[in-house]
C-alpha positions as CSV (number, residue, x, y, z in Angstrom):
1,M,-10.6,15.5,-5.0
2,R,-10.3,14.7,-8.8
3,C,-7.5,12.4,-9.9
4,A,-4.2,13.4,-10.7
5,C,-3.6,10.9,-13.2
6,C,-6.6,10.9,-15.2
7,K,-8.0,14.3,-14.4
8,I,-11.5,12.6,-15.1
9,G,-12.3,10.2,-11.9
10,Q,-13.0,11.3,-8.3
11,M,-10.5,10.0,-5.5
12,E,-12.2,7.7,-2.9
13,E,-11.0,6.8,0.5
14,T,-11.0,2.8,0.2
15,K,-8.2,0.1,1.0
16,T,-6.0,-1.8,-1.1
17,T,-3.3,-4.7,-1.3
18,Y,0.2,-3.1,-1.3
19,F,2.7,-5.5,-3.1
20,A,6.5,-5.1,-2.4
21,E,9.7,-7.1,-4.0
22,L,12.7,-6.7,-1.6
23,K,15.9,-8.0,-1.8
24,D,15.0,-11.9,-1.0
25,C,11.4,-12.0,-0.8
26,Y,7.9,-10.8,-1.5
27,V,5.5,-8.7,0.6
28,I,2.0,-8.4,0.4
29,I,0.1,-6.2,2.9
30,E,-3.6,-6.4,2.9
31,N,-6.1,-3.8,3.9
32,V,-4.0,-0.6,3.4
33,P,-5.8,2.8,3.4
34,C,-5.8,4.9,0.3
35,M,-7.5,6.9,-1.9
36,K,-8.4,5.6,-5.1
37,C,-9.9,6.8,-8.5
38,G,-13.2,5.4,-9.6
39,Q,-12.2,5.9,-13.4
40,C,-8.5,5.1,-13.6
41,G,-7.9,3.0,-10.5
42,E,-4.8,5.0,-9.6
43,V,-3.8,4.6,-6.0
44,V,-2.7,7.4,-3.7
45,F,-1.4,7.0,0.3
46,R,-1.1,9.7,2.7
47,N,2.5,10.5,4.0
48,S,1.6,8.6,7.3
49,I,0.2,5.5,5.8
50,A,3.3,5.6,3.5
51,E,6.0,6.0,6.2
52,K,4.2,2.8,7.9
53,I,4.5,1.0,5.0
54,D,8.3,1.6,4.5
55,D,8.6,1.1,8.4
56,I,6.9,-2.5,7.8
57,L,9.1,-3.4,4.9
58,D,12.3,-2.2,6.6
59,D,10.9,-5.0,9.6
60,L,10.2,-7.6,7.6
61,E,13.2,-7.5,5.0
62,K,15.6,-8.4,8.4
63,I,13.2,-11.6,9.3
64,V,11.5,-12.9,6.3
65,S,13.1,-15.5,3.8
66,K,10.6,-15.6,0.8
67,I,6.8,-14.8,1.1
68,S,5.0,-12.7,3.5
69,I,1.2,-11.6,3.9
70,I,0.4,-9.4,6.5
71,D,-2.7,-7.5,7.4
72,Y,-1.7,-3.7,7.5
73,S,-4.8,-3.1,10.4
74,K,-3.2,-5.9,12.7
75,V,0.3,-4.1,12.6
76,A,-0.2,-0.4,12.0
């Protein structure tokens, strides 16, 4: 699949680290499955992965105070 951003690179299945800034904290989610462009580095998540990230962030926002680092493969 060709990258929709740069139109040159090919999207490859890999894992990435997802960073989010919530109301009162920062969250780092490691090992998140994604498609990543080998040319420009654009990252795309499948809908099911994006929904799971949203669920994780909703849950963490209620309990985390500053910084949280979690492994996607252990909470998905």
